PAMAR-783575 format. One record per residue: residue number from 0; x, y, z of N, C-alpha, C in turn. Coordinates in pm, 1 decimal. Example, Ala and Ser with C-alpha at 12.3 -4.5 7.8 and 13.67 -1.06 7.14 Angstrom:
// PAMAR-783575
> 0,1319.0,-569.0,780.0,1230.0,-450.0,780.0,1320.0,-330.0,780.0;
> 1,1285.0,-225.0,708.0,1367.0,-106.0,714.0,1290.0,3.0,787.0;
END
This chain:
// PAMAR-783575
> 0,-1418.6,7673.7,1292.4,-1283.9,7646.7,1338.8,-1283.9,7553.3,1459.2;
> 1,-1384.7,7567.6,1545.5,-1389.0,7483.7,1665.2,-1413.2,7336.9,1627.9;
> 2,-1484.8,7310.4,1517.9,-1507.7,7172.9,1474.8,-1377.7,7109.7,1425.8;
> 3,-1296.9,7185.7,1356.7,-1168.6,7135.4,1307.1,-1076.6,7103.7,1424.5;
> 4,-1069.9,7194.6,1522.8,-986.8,7172.7,1640.5,-1034.9,7049.5,1717.7;
> 5,-1165.1,7033.7,1731.1,-1221.5,6918.3,1799.8,-1185.7,6789.0,1727.2;
> 6,-1192.9,6789.7,1595.1,-1157.6,6672.0,1515.8,-1010.2,6637.0,1532.8;
> 7,-924.7,6735.6,1530.6,-780.6,6712.4,1548.2,-753.1,6652.7,1685.9;
> 8,-818.6,6704.6,1788.6,-798.1,6652.3,1924.1,-843.5,6506.4,1932.1;
> 9,-957.5,6472.7,1871.5,-1005.3,6335.1,1871.3,-908.3,6241.8,1798.3;
> 10,-857.5,6286.5,1685.8,-762.2,6203.7,1609.4,-635.9,6179.5,1690.0;
> 11,-583.9,6284.4,1753.1,-464.0,6268.5,1835.6,-489.3,6177.4,1954.9;
> 12,-605.4,6191.3,2015.8,-639.2,6105.6,2130.1,-646.1,5959.6,2088.8;
> 13,-704.3,5933.5,1973.4,-713.9,5795.5,1924.5,-575.3,5740.3,1893.3;
> 14,-492.0,5820.4,1829.6,-357.9,5773.7,1794.6,-274.0,5741.8,1917.5;
> 15,-285.1,5822.3,2021.4,-202.0,5801.6,2139.6,-257.3,5697.4,2235.4;
> 16,-384.9,5666.4,2227.8,-442.3,5569.1,2320.8,-452.8,5429.3,2262.9;
> 17,-435.3,5410.1,2133.3,-448.9,5276.4,2074.1,-316.9,5202.6,2062.5;
> 18,-208.1,5260.2,2105.4,-78.0,5196.0,2092.4,-73.6,5062.4,2166.2;
> 19,-125.2,5057.4,2288.1,-125.2,4933.4,2365.0,-213.9,4827.6,2302.6;
> 20,-326.7,4867.4,2249.7,-418.5,4771.8,2188.1,-360.0,4714.3,2060.0;
> 21,-287.8,4794.6,1985.1,-230.2,4747.3,1859.7,-114.0,4651.5,1882.3;
> 22,-46.0,4661.2,1996.1,68.7,4575.4,2019.8,29.7,4439.4,2075.6;
> 23,-97.4,4420.4,2112.3,-142.0,4291.7,2164.3,-161.6,4193.5,2049.7;
> 24,-134.1,4066.6,2078.3,-155.7,3963.8,1976.5,-291.3,3898.1,1999.2;
> 25,-359.8,3872.7,1890.6,-487.7,3803.4,1897.6,-483.0,3686.8,1802.5;
> 26,-524.9,3576.2,1841.4,-567.4,3533.4,1973.8,-448.5,3481.0,2054.2;
> 27,-452.6,3504.3,2182.0,-345.4,3456.3,2269.4,-387.9,3330.9,2345.1;
> 28,-510.2,3284.5,2322.7,-560.7,3161.2,2383.5,-659.5,3097.7,2286.2;
> 29,-694.7,2970.1,2307.2,-791.7,2906.3,2217.3,-924.8,2982.1,2213.1;
> 30,-984.8,2985.4,2094.9,-1107.7,3061.4,2072.5,-1223.7,2964.4,2052.4;
> 31,-1327.9,2973.2,2137.0,-1445.3,2888.7,2113.6,-1529.8,2942.7,1998.4;
> 32,-1569.5,2853.0,1909.8,-1657.0,2887.0,1797.6,-1787.9,2810.6,1818.3;
> 33,-1893.6,2882.9,1850.8,-2022.9,2820.2,1877.0,-2103.0,2818.1,1747.4;
> 34,-2134.6,2697.4,1701.3,-2220.2,2680.4,1584.6,-2358.5,2647.4,1639.2;
> 35,-2455.9,2734.0,1612.1,-2585.3,2725.3,1679.9,-2683.6,2626.9,1615.7;
> 36,-2635.2,2547.3,1523.8,-2718.8,2444.7,1461.3,-2649.9,2309.3,1475.7;
> 37,-2722.4,2198.8,1460.0,-2664.4,2065.8,1483.2,-2550.6,2031.7,1386.3;
> 38,-2465.9,1936.8,1424.6,-2355.3,1894.1,1337.7,-2406.4,1833.7,1207.2;
> 39,-2328.8,1852.4,1101.7,-2359.6,1792.3,973.0,-2432.1,1882.7,875.6;
> 40,-2485.1,1994.0,922.1,-2554.5,2087.0,834.3,-2457.5,2179.9,763.7;
> 41,-2512.1,2266.7,679.8,-2426.4,2357.3,602.8,-2349.6,2454.3,691.9;
> 42,-2410.3,2503.2,800.5,-2339.5,2594.1,891.0,-2221.4,2524.2,956.5;
> 43,-2240.7,2398.0,994.7,-2134.2,2321.6,1057.7,-2018.9,2298.4,961.1;
> 44,-2051.4,2258.9,839.1,-1947.0,2230.4,739.9,-1868.2,2357.1,706.1;
> 45,-1939.3,2466.0,677.6,-1871.4,2592.4,644.2,-1789.9,2642.5,763.2;
> 46,-1846.4,2635.5,882.6,-1774.7,2680.7,1001.9,-1648.0,2601.8,1027.3;
> 47,-1654.8,2471.1,1013.5,-1535.9,2387.5,1036.8,-1427.1,2413.9,933.2;
> 48,-1465.1,2425.4,807.1,-1365.6,2453.3,702.5,-1303.8,2590.4,722.9;
> 49,-1388.4,2689.9,747.4,-1341.1,2827.2,764.7,-1245.6,2840.3,882.7;
> 50,-1284.3,2787.7,998.0,-1202.3,2807.6,1116.6,-1082.5,2714.7,1122.7;
> 51,-1080.5,2608.6,1042.9,-957.9,2530.0,1028.9,-852.1,2614.3,958.1;
> 52,-895.2,2684.8,852.8,-802.0,2772.2,780.0,-758.1,2891.0,865.6;
> 53,-852.6,2949.5,941.0,-817.6,3061.7,1029.1,-717.3,3015.1,1134.4;
> 54,-737.2,2895.6,1188.3,-645.7,2840.1,1287.3,-505.3,2821.9,1230.0;
> 55,-498.1,2773.2,1106.6,-368.1,2757.6,1041.0,-301.1,2892.5,1018.4;
> 56,-379.1,2992.9,979.2,-323.8,3125.6,950.7,-274.6,3196.5,1077.1;
> 57,-353.0,3185.6,1185.8,-319.9,3259.1,1308.1,-236.2,3179.6,1406.8;
> 58,-224.2,3048.3,1385.3,-143.6,2966.5,1474.8,-206.5,2946.1,1611.8;
> 59,-336.1,2953.2,1620.9,-406.1,2932.8,1747.7,-525.1,2840.7,1721.8;
> 60,-564.6,2765.3,1823.5,-672.9,2670.0,1808.8,-808.8,2739.8,1817.5;
> 61,-899.0,2704.9,1724.9,-1037.5,2750.0,1726.3,-1122.4,2625.6,1751.8;
> 62,-1185.5,2619.4,1867.9,-1255.9,2500.0,1913.4,-1403.0,2507.7,1872.3;
> 63,-1447.0,2412.8,1790.0,-1585.0,2409.6,1742.3,-1674.2,2349.2,1850.4;
> 64,-1783.5,2418.0,1881.6,-1879.5,2374.4,1982.1,-2019.7,2384.3,1921.6;
> 65,-2076.4,2268.6,1880.8,-2211.9,2268.1,1825.8,-2312.8,2272.9,1940.6;
> 66,-2396.6,2375.4,1937.9,-2503.5,2388.1,2038.2,-2635.8,2406.8,1965.3;
> 67,-2680.0,2301.5,1901.4,-2803.6,2307.3,1825.7,-2925.5,2296.1,1915.9;
> 68,-3037.3,2343.0,1865.9,-3163.1,2330.4,1937.6,-3238.3,2461.3,1941.9;
> 69,-3369.8,2450.0,1937.1,-3460.1,2565.8,1944.7,-3428.0,2669.0,1837.0;
> 70,-3400.4,2620.3,1717.0,-3372.7,2706.4,1600.8,-3259.0,2804.1,1627.4;
> 71,-3156.0,2758.3,1697.0,-3038.8,2841.9,1722.6,-3045.6,2922.7,1849.9;
> 72,-3156.3,2918.2,1920.0,-3172.7,3000.1,2040.3,-3080.5,2955.7,2153.2;
> 73,-3060.6,2826.3,2169.4,-2977.0,2775.2,2278.5,-2832.4,2820.2,2261.5;
> 74,-2778.1,2803.2,2142.8,-2640.0,2843.5,2118.7,-2619.3,2993.1,2125.8;
> 75,-2711.8,3069.8,2070.0,-2695.4,3215.6,2072.8,-2713.3,3270.9,2213.1;
> 76,-2792.1,3204.4,2296.1,-2804.9,3245.0,2437.0,-2670.6,3227.8,2508.0;
> 77,-2602.3,3117.2,2480.0,-2470.5,3095.5,2539.1,-2369.5,3199.6,2494.7;
> 78,-2374.2,3238.0,2367.9,-2282.4,3341.2,2317.7,-2314.9,3476.8,2379.6;
> 79,-2442.8,3507.1,2393.7,-2482.7,3635.1,2452.6,-2437.6,3646.3,2597.0;
> 80,-2431.0,3534.3,2667.8,-2389.5,3535.8,2807.9,-2240.1,3517.0,2826.6;
> 81,-2164.5,3504.7,2718.6,-2019.2,3488.2,2729.0,-1952.9,3622.2,2759.5;
> 82,-1832.3,3620.0,2813.5,-1762.9,3746.0,2841.7,-1738.5,3825.0,2712.6;
> 83,-1754.2,3955.9,2715.2,-1734.6,4038.0,2594.1,-1587.1,4066.8,2567.9;
> 84,-1507.6,3961.0,2551.6,-1364.2,3978.8,2533.7,-1316.7,3950.2,2391.5;
> 85,-1409.7,3922.9,2300.6,-1371.9,3896.7,2162.1,-1326.1,3755.1,2137.8;
> 86,-1342.3,3667.3,2235.3,-1294.8,3530.0,2220.5,-1405.5,3428.6,2199.0;
> 87,-1527.5,3469.3,2182.0,-1634.4,3375.5,2150.8,-1693.9,3416.3,2016.9;
> 88,-1692.1,3322.4,1922.2,-1741.8,3348.6,1787.6,-1865.0,3262.6,1765.7;
> 89,-1966.2,3320.5,1701.4,-2089.4,3248.1,1673.6,-2106.6,3231.2,1522.8;
> 90,-2136.1,3108.3,1481.9,-2171.8,3079.7,1343.5,-2321.5,3049.2,1344.6;
> 91,-2398.0,3127.7,1271.9,-2542.7,3112.1,1272.3,-2596.9,3130.5,1132.0;
> 92,-2727.6,3118.5,1118.7,-2790.9,3135.8,989.0,-2900.3,3241.1,1000.5;
> 93,-2979.9,3251.7,899.0,-3087.1,3351.4,898.3,-3192.6,3322.9,1004.5;
> 94,-3192.9,3203.2,1061.3,-3290.5,3173.3,1166.2,-3272.3,3264.0,1286.7;
> 95,-3150.1,3308.2,1308.8,-3123.9,3397.2,1422.2,-3204.7,3526.4,1409.2;
> 96,-3210.4,3580.0,1290.9,-3286.0,3702.9,1266.7,-3435.6,3672.6,1263.8;
> 97,-3472.7,3562.8,1200.9,-3614.4,3528.3,1187.7,-3678.6,3494.8,1321.8;
> 98,-3602.6,3436.5,1415.0,-3660.0,3396.6,1543.7,-3723.2,3514.0,1617.1;
> 99,-3664.0,3630.2,1607.5,-3718.0,3747.7,1676.7,-3856.5,3784.8,1625.2;
> 100,-3887.1,3746.1,1503.2,-4016.2,3779.9,1443.6,-4115.7,3663.5,1446.1;
> 101,-4065.3,3543.0,1466.7,-4152.2,3425.4,1462.7,-4203.6,3382.3,1599.6;
> 102,-4122.9,3403.5,1702.6,-4158.4,3353.1,1834.8,-4188.5,3467.2,1930.2;
> 103,-4297.8,3452.6,2004.6,-4337.9,3557.9,2097.2,-4256.2,3557.9,2225.2;
> 104,-4214.0,3441.8,2272.0,-4151.3,3431.7,2402.9,-4000.5,3407.5,2394.0;
> 105,-3930.4,3487.7,2319.3,-3784.2,3481.5,2317.9,-3730.9,3585.6,2415.2;
> 106,-3618.8,3556.0,2477.2,-3557.7,3659.3,2562.0,-3499.0,3769.0,2473.7;
> 107,-3573.9,3874.9,2450.4,-3531.5,3978.0,2356.3,-3404.6,4049.5,2400.5;
> 108,-3377.5,4051.6,2530.1,-3253.0,4113.3,2575.1,-3132.6,4038.9,2518.7;
> 109,-3149.5,3909.3,2493.1,-3041.1,3830.4,2435.6,-3000.6,3887.4,2300.4;
> 110,-3099.4,3921.4,2218.7,-3068.2,3976.4,2087.1,-3002.7,4113.4,2100.0;
> 111,-3046.2,4193.0,2197.1,-2984.3,4323.1,2218.8,-2838.2,4307.2,2256.6;
> 112,-2807.7,4213.3,2346.9,-2668.3,4192.0,2389.1,-2583.5,4144.6,2272.4;
> 113,-2638.9,4057.1,2189.1,-2561.2,4007.2,2075.2,-2531.0,4117.7,1975.1;
> 114,-2630.4,4198.4,1943.7,-2611.2,4299.9,1839.8,-2528.0,4417.5,1887.7;
> 115,-2523.5,4442.1,2016.7,-2445.2,4555.0,2066.8,-2296.6,4528.1,2066.0;
> 116,-2254.0,4403.2,2079.5,-2111.8,4380.8,2098.6,-2047.8,4282.1,2003.3;
> 117,-2121.6,4228.7,1910.6,-2065.8,4129.6,1819.2,-2077.0,4177.9,1675.6;
> 118,-1969.1,4165.3,1603.2,-1969.9,4200.3,1461.1,-2020.0,4080.7,1381.2;
> 119,-2066.8,4105.8,1262.9,-2118.3,3998.1,1179.1,-2060.2,4009.0,1039.6;
> 120,-2038.6,3893.6,978.0,-1995.9,3891.7,838.4,-2055.7,3768.1,772.9;
> 121,-2059.2,3767.4,642.9,-2112.8,3654.5,567.9,-1998.3,3561.1,531.7;
> 122,-2010.9,3435.2,572.9,-1907.9,3336.6,542.3,-1945.9,3251.7,422.0;
> 123,-2071.3,3247.0,388.0,-2114.8,3166.8,274.4,-2264.1,3180.0,254.2;
> 124,-2309.3,3133.7,140.8,-2451.1,3137.5,108.0,-2499.8,2994.9,91.5;
> 125,-2616.6,2967.4,143.8,-2679.8,2837.6,128.7,-2805.6,2858.9,44.5;
> 126,-2807.4,2803.7,-73.3,-2918.4,2826.4,-165.2,-3004.2,2700.8,-170.1;
> 127,-3132.2,2719.1,-152.3,-3224.6,2607.6,-160.4,-3302.3,2612.8,-291.1;
> 128,-3321.5,2497.3,-352.5,-3395.0,2490.3,-478.2,-3500.7,2380.9,-464.2;
> 129,-3620.9,2412.0,-505.4,-3728.6,2313.2,-503.6,-3767.9,2281.7,-646.8;
> 130,-3777.2,2154.8,-678.5,-3818.3,2111.7,-811.8,-3954.6,2046.4,-799.4;
> 131,-4052.1,2101.6,-869.1,-4189.0,2052.7,-860.0,-4231.4,1991.4,-992.3;
> 132,-4305.1,1883.2,-983.0,-4360.0,1819.7,-1102.5,-4493.8,1884.9,-1132.6;
> 133,-4508.0,1943.6,-1249.0,-4628.7,2019.1,-1282.2,-4732.2,1937.6,-1356.1;
> 134,-4717.9,1805.7,-1363.5,-4817.2,1724.6,-1433.8,-4943.5,1712.6,-1347.9;
> 135,-5053.9,1708.6,-1416.5,-5182.2,1700.4,-1349.2,-5218.7,1553.9,-1327.4;
> 136,-5258.0,1524.1,-1203.3,-5302.0,1386.7,-1173.4,-5452.0,1375.6,-1192.0;
> 137,-5494.9,1260.5,-1237.7,-5638.6,1243.5,-1255.2,-5697.8,1152.9,-1151.4;
END
């Protein structure tokens, strides 16, 4: 019985404390979108198309900021050091995850800060195909 009462109290607390958060409009200012790879790549193209549509839907500007270099480390470092207010969005690729396993001297706290406060979703898939000629040379 005490678990049921505890659950009811938590539900009521959530309902009464989220009223102010639900009435706020997002975004109320321009949103920076950091693309952690150089311009012209698949992440840049998908990010620009996606956030142009999001900007049209929400009526607020989403500013694209390409910060390529060091396999995405430079841009993700900037996002990790940004204020945790929900106004900085990062577009990245699988290199972000791979870097933690490939490089010995990465600031690992950066990855902890990113994963603790930023949500992630898949915006698109980039498929690579290699075609090899199997003829034998003499």
